[in-house]
Kinemage of the C-alpha trace (Angstrom):
@kinemage 1
@onewidth
@group {chain A} dominant
@subgroup {mainchain}
@vectorlist {calphas} color= white
{ca met a 1} P 112.767 -134.726 -39.234
{ca arg a 2} L 115.866 -135.219 -37.086
{ca phe a 3} L 115.772 -137.550 -34.107
{ca ala a 4} L 118.177 -138.727 -31.418
{ca val a 5} L 117.529 -141.922 -29.440
{ca ile a 6} L 119.732 -142.722 -26.447
{ca gly a 7} L 119.568 -146.374 -25.444
{ca ala a 8} L 119.122 -147.727 -28.970
{ca lys a 9} L 120.940 -151.061 -28.742
{ca arg a 10} L 118.001 -153.314 -27.926
{ca gly a 11} L 114.362 -153.516 -26.951
{ca leu a 12} L 112.263 -150.382 -27.195
{ca gly a 13} L 115.164 -148.142 -28.228
{ca leu a 14} L 116.065 -150.425 -31.126
{ca ala a 15} L 112.427 -150.776 -32.226
{ca leu a 16} L 112.028 -147.011 -32.149
{ca thr a 17} L 115.208 -146.481 -34.154
{ca gln a 18} L 113.997 -148.980 -36.755
{ca arg a 19} L 110.627 -147.258 -37.023
{ca leu a 20} L 112.101 -143.785 -37.381
{ca leu a 21} L 114.428 -144.929 -40.154
{ca ala a 22} L 111.647 -146.788 -41.948
{ca glu a 23} L 109.654 -143.548 -41.995
{ca gly a 24} L 112.548 -141.785 -43.744
{ca his a 25} L 113.917 -139.680 -40.890
{ca lys a 26} L 117.506 -138.983 -39.894
{ca val a 27} L 118.389 -140.753 -36.666
{ca ala a 28} L 121.282 -140.568 -34.207
{ca ala a 29} L 121.374 -143.751 -32.123
{ca gly a 30} L 123.262 -143.584 -28.839
{ca val a 31} L 124.612 -146.762 -27.223
{ca arg a 32} L 126.929 -147.527 -24.309
{ca glu a 33} L 129.460 -149.361 -26.499
{ca arg a 34} L 132.377 -147.739 -28.282
{ca asp a 35} L 131.761 -149.874 -31.371
{ca val a 36} L 128.548 -150.294 -33.340
{ca pro a 37} L 126.657 -153.204 -31.707
{ca glu a 38} L 125.560 -156.139 -33.828
{ca ser a 39} L 121.905 -155.137 -33.438
{ca leu a 40} L 122.557 -151.873 -35.316
{ca lys a 41} L 125.070 -152.986 -37.939
{ca ala a 42} L 122.402 -154.092 -40.412
{ca leu a 43} L 120.563 -150.789 -40.022
{ca ala a 44} L 123.800 -148.866 -40.517
{ca ser a 45} L 124.423 -150.787 -43.724
{ca gln a 46} L 120.843 -150.383 -44.954
{ca tyr a 47} L 120.301 -146.707 -44.208
{ca gly a 48} L 123.797 -145.302 -44.736
{ca asp a 49} L 123.950 -141.566 -44.070
{ca lys a 50} L 120.470 -141.545 -42.513
{ca leu a 51} L 121.865 -143.191 -39.366
{ca leu a 52} L 124.610 -142.190 -36.966
{ca val a 53} L 125.587 -144.621 -34.204
{ca gly a 54} L 127.761 -143.328 -31.386
{ca pro a 55} L 128.767 -143.940 -27.769
{ca ala a 56} L 126.336 -142.320 -25.331
{ca asp a 57} L 126.710 -143.675 -21.815
{ca val a 58} L 124.265 -141.530 -19.839
{ca thr a 59} L 126.409 -141.830 -16.703
{ca ser a 60} L 129.269 -140.028 -18.479
{ca glu a 61} L 129.013 -136.299 -19.090
{ca asp a 62} L 131.999 -136.505 -21.424
{ca asp a 63} L 130.255 -139.178 -23.507
{ca ile a 64} L 126.997 -137.280 -23.791
{ca lys a 65} L 128.684 -133.952 -24.511
{ca phe a 66} L 130.693 -135.511 -27.328
{ca phe a 67} L 127.652 -137.381 -28.656
{ca ala a 68} L 125.555 -134.200 -28.730
{ca glu a 69} L 128.300 -132.359 -30.606
{ca thr a 70} L 128.665 -135.248 -33.044
{ca val a 71} L 124.915 -135.395 -33.605
{ca ala a 72} L 124.755 -131.656 -34.309
{ca ala a 73} L 127.553 -131.988 -36.859
{ca phe a 74} L 125.723 -134.940 -38.448
{ca met a 75} L 122.209 -133.506 -38.735
{ca gly a 76} L 122.108 -129.964 -37.403
{ca asn a 77} L 119.618 -129.126 -34.677
{ca val a 78} L 117.633 -132.036 -33.245
{ca asp a 79} L 113.838 -131.977 -33.494
{ca val a 80} L 113.225 -134.697 -30.898
{ca leu a 81} L 115.415 -136.396 -28.297
{ca cys a 82} L 114.181 -139.622 -26.718
{ca val a 83} L 116.032 -141.019 -23.695
{ca val a 84} L 115.241 -144.725 -23.443
{ca ala a 85} L 118.320 -145.885 -21.525
{ca gly a 86} L 117.419 -147.559 -18.252
{ca val a 87} L 118.569 -150.251 -15.847
{ca ile a 88} L 117.208 -152.656 -13.230
{ca met a 89} L 119.878 -153.992 -10.889
{ca pro a 90} L 119.864 -157.745 -10.065
{ca gly a 91} L 119.101 -157.358 -6.377
{ca asp a 92} L 116.210 -155.043 -7.159
{ca arg a 93} L 114.260 -157.962 -8.607
{ca ala a 94} L 115.027 -160.255 -5.682
{ca tyr a 95} L 114.422 -158.237 -2.510
{ca pro a 96} L 111.981 -155.698 -1.089
{ca leu a 97} L 113.341 -152.261 -0.297
{ca his a 98} L 114.029 -152.936 3.386
{ca met a 99} L 116.052 -156.076 2.604
{ca gly a 100} L 117.871 -155.175 -0.594
{ca asp a 101} L 121.393 -154.064 -1.391
{ca val a 102} L 121.309 -150.320 -0.793
{ca ser a 103} L 124.564 -149.903 -2.729
{ca glu a 104} L 122.669 -150.736 -5.949
{ca ile a 105} L 120.337 -147.763 -5.623
{ca pro a 106} L 122.878 -145.031 -6.530
{ca ser a 107} L 123.776 -146.968 -9.699
{ca thr a 108} L 120.100 -147.200 -10.597
{ca phe a 109} L 119.589 -143.476 -10.075
{ca ala a 110} L 122.751 -142.686 -12.048
{ca val a 111} L 121.234 -144.222 -15.185
{ca asn a 112} L 117.491 -143.771 -14.763
{ca thr a 113} L 117.316 -140.318 -13.167
{ca leu a 114} L 120.611 -138.473 -13.617
{ca gly a 115} L 121.046 -139.910 -17.121
{ca pro a 116} L 118.134 -137.958 -18.629
{ca ile a 117} L 119.283 -134.794 -16.847
{ca ile a 118} L 122.769 -135.154 -18.327
{ca ala a 119} L 121.286 -135.857 -21.767
{ca val a 120} L 119.149 -132.717 -21.647
{ca lys a 121} L 122.058 -130.622 -20.336
{ca tyr a 122} L 124.106 -131.274 -23.461
{ca phe a 123} L 121.343 -131.690 -26.049
{ca tyr a 124} L 119.349 -128.612 -25.083
{ca pro a 125} L 121.825 -126.275 -26.879
{ca val a 126} L 121.379 -128.279 -30.106
{ca met a 127} L 117.593 -128.739 -29.880
{ca glu a 128} L 115.352 -127.096 -32.458
{ca lys a 129} L 113.174 -124.425 -30.865
{ca gly a 130} L 109.749 -125.958 -30.332
{ca gly a 131} L 111.250 -129.443 -30.266
{ca lys a 132} L 110.498 -132.239 -27.837
{ca val a 133} L 112.369 -134.307 -25.278
{ca leu a 134} L 110.836 -137.641 -24.257
{ca ile a 135} L 112.086 -139.454 -21.166
{ca ile a 136} L 110.897 -143.057 -20.995
{ca thr a 137} L 109.836 -143.668 -17.427
{ca ser a 138} L 107.197 -146.060 -16.073
{ca glu a 139} L 103.697 -146.398 -14.679
{ca gly a 140} L 102.600 -146.076 -11.079
{ca val a 141} L 105.217 -143.485 -10.205
{ca gly a 142} L 102.848 -141.088 -8.469
{ca val a 143} L 103.358 -140.442 -4.776
{ca arg a 144} L 100.059 -142.158 -3.975
{ca asn a 145} L 100.974 -145.278 -5.958
{ca ala a 146} L 103.333 -147.788 -4.373
{ca tyr a 147} L 104.146 -151.488 -4.634
{ca ser a 148} L 106.968 -153.665 -3.402
{ca gly a 149} L 108.438 -154.866 -6.708
{ca ile a 150} L 111.718 -153.492 -8.129
{ca pro a 151} L 111.798 -150.676 -5.534
{ca gly a 152} L 115.043 -149.010 -6.579
{ca tyr a 153} L 113.846 -148.862 -10.179
{ca ala a 154} L 110.466 -147.474 -9.067
{ca leu a 155} L 112.108 -144.762 -6.977
{ca ser a 156} L 114.424 -143.757 -9.801
{ca lys a 157} L 111.609 -143.610 -12.356
{ca thr a 158} L 109.438 -141.574 -9.994
{ca ala a 159} L 112.226 -139.017 -9.804
{ca ala a 160} L 112.803 -139.193 -13.576
{ca thr a 161} L 109.143 -138.479 -14.175
{ca lys a 162} L 109.365 -135.330 -12.052
{ca val a 163} L 112.400 -134.291 -14.096
{ca ser a 164} L 110.154 -133.548 -17.071
{ca gly a 165} L 107.899 -131.363 -14.943
{ca ile a 166} L 110.792 -129.343 -13.614
{ca leu a 167} L 112.292 -128.978 -17.084
{ca thr a 168} L 108.923 -127.841 -18.443
{ca ala a 169} L 108.858 -125.133 -15.780
{ca ser a 170} L 112.460 -124.185 -16.561
{ca ala a 171} L 112.527 -123.863 -20.359
{ca asn a 172} L 109.686 -122.662 -22.574
{ca asp a 173} L 111.245 -123.246 -25.985
{ca val a 174} L 111.375 -127.070 -25.790
{ca asp a 175} L 108.606 -129.417 -24.596
{ca phe a 176} L 109.451 -132.175 -22.121
{ca tyr a 177} L 107.482 -135.373 -21.518
{ca ser a 178} L 107.851 -138.391 -19.274
{ca val a 179} L 106.349 -141.340 -21.116
{ca his a 180} L 105.044 -144.641 -19.777
{ca pro a 181} L 105.847 -147.086 -22.619
{ca gly a 182} L 102.985 -149.482 -21.897
{ca arg a 183} L 104.759 -152.598 -20.549
{ca pro a 184} L 106.542 -153.709 -23.746
{ca leu a 185} L 108.108 -157.167 -23.879
{ca thr a 186} L 111.881 -156.596 -23.770
{ca asp a 187} L 115.031 -158.062 -22.229
{ca met a 188} L 114.381 -155.845 -19.213
{ca asn a 189} L 110.699 -156.766 -18.925
{ca gln a 190} L 109.958 -160.428 -19.569
{ca asn a 191} L 106.352 -159.957 -18.402
{ca gly a 192} L 105.473 -157.500 -21.125
{ca glu a 193} L 101.917 -157.160 -22.375
{ca ile a 194} L 102.616 -155.566 -25.760
{ca ser a 195} L 105.440 -155.844 -28.260
{ca ala a 196} L 108.313 -153.381 -28.337
{ca glu a 197} L 107.160 -152.494 -31.860
{ca glu a 198} L 103.665 -151.538 -30.648
{ca ser a 199} L 105.116 -149.332 -27.938
{ca ala a 200} L 107.559 -147.797 -30.422
{ca asp a 201} L 104.711 -147.063 -32.839
{ca gly a 202} L 102.855 -145.023 -30.240
{ca ile a 203} L 105.985 -143.188 -29.137
{ca tyr a 204} L 106.941 -142.507 -32.751
{ca arg a 205} L 103.563 -140.878 -33.352
{ca ile a 206} L 104.135 -138.553 -30.392
{ca met a 207} L 107.665 -137.736 -31.545
{ca ala a 208} L 106.575 -137.035 -35.123
{ca gly a 209} L 103.643 -134.860 -34.050
{ca ile a 210} L 100.993 -137.249 -35.393
{ca thr a 211} L 99.537 -137.702 -31.909
{ca pro a 212} L 98.977 -134.232 -30.423
{ca val a 213} L 100.249 -133.620 -26.895
{ca ser a 214} L 100.357 -130.537 -24.696
{ca arg a 215} L 103.262 -129.351 -22.572
{ca lys a 216} L 100.688 -128.675 -19.844
{ca ile a 217} L 100.402 -132.455 -19.375
{ca trp a 218} L 103.970 -133.723 -19.203
{ca tyr a 219} L 103.362 -137.245 -17.837
{ca ile a 220} L 101.705 -139.338 -20.552
{ca asp a 221} L 101.552 -142.897 -21.871
{ca tyr a 222} L 102.802 -144.125 -25.219
{ca met a 223} L 99.442 -143.301 -26.817
{ca gly a 224} L 99.620 -139.694 -25.615
{ca asn a 225} L 97.053 -140.147 -22.849
{ca pro a 226} L 97.561 -138.319 -19.520
{ca met a 227} L 98.943 -140.444 -16.679
{ca glu a 228} L 97.887 -140.025 -13.074
{ca met a 229} L 100.407 -138.351 -10.790
């Protein structure tokens, strides 16, 4: 199968890229850098023409458009796109919403919410009919669920989760899912409860069709279970 992972430099995105390659699939790994990051150089050497690494800053339409075109030239139509790229701004960890730096919130939304929309805009034309798009979001993003921690991130991921629902209602030839990754231990989340590899394993099984999912339930966890809205 043919997969694209945006946000593949580290953490969950890197673990997912490693797993996909180990299973013998073709993978396009999108990163913010112009050059291949150190974390992917060994994989590029090991897997050769099974792996494409390219710049894919989700805040840049030009970047994502070029990456999508490059991916299509590399592997043809994409079976599954997974958008892992995300950000938590420094002040978001330090202050509650009513005391934080409001100027950080647009930057958070630019990556976490608009980023997946931009990715879908340019990858949809090169998606295989019946393919999947996975947007990695978070837990507790329902309107009835609220807590004070990392508020800008929570707001952006709530909106990103709704993105999959709107896309599902908008296009019937590709399935869209917002996926809670299960609190993996990564650079972004130092209080993780599972390894990035365990999270990647569950997400891989959804991407590869091993774990069945239905487009009628577009907010799920990394094991394919429905999440509460």
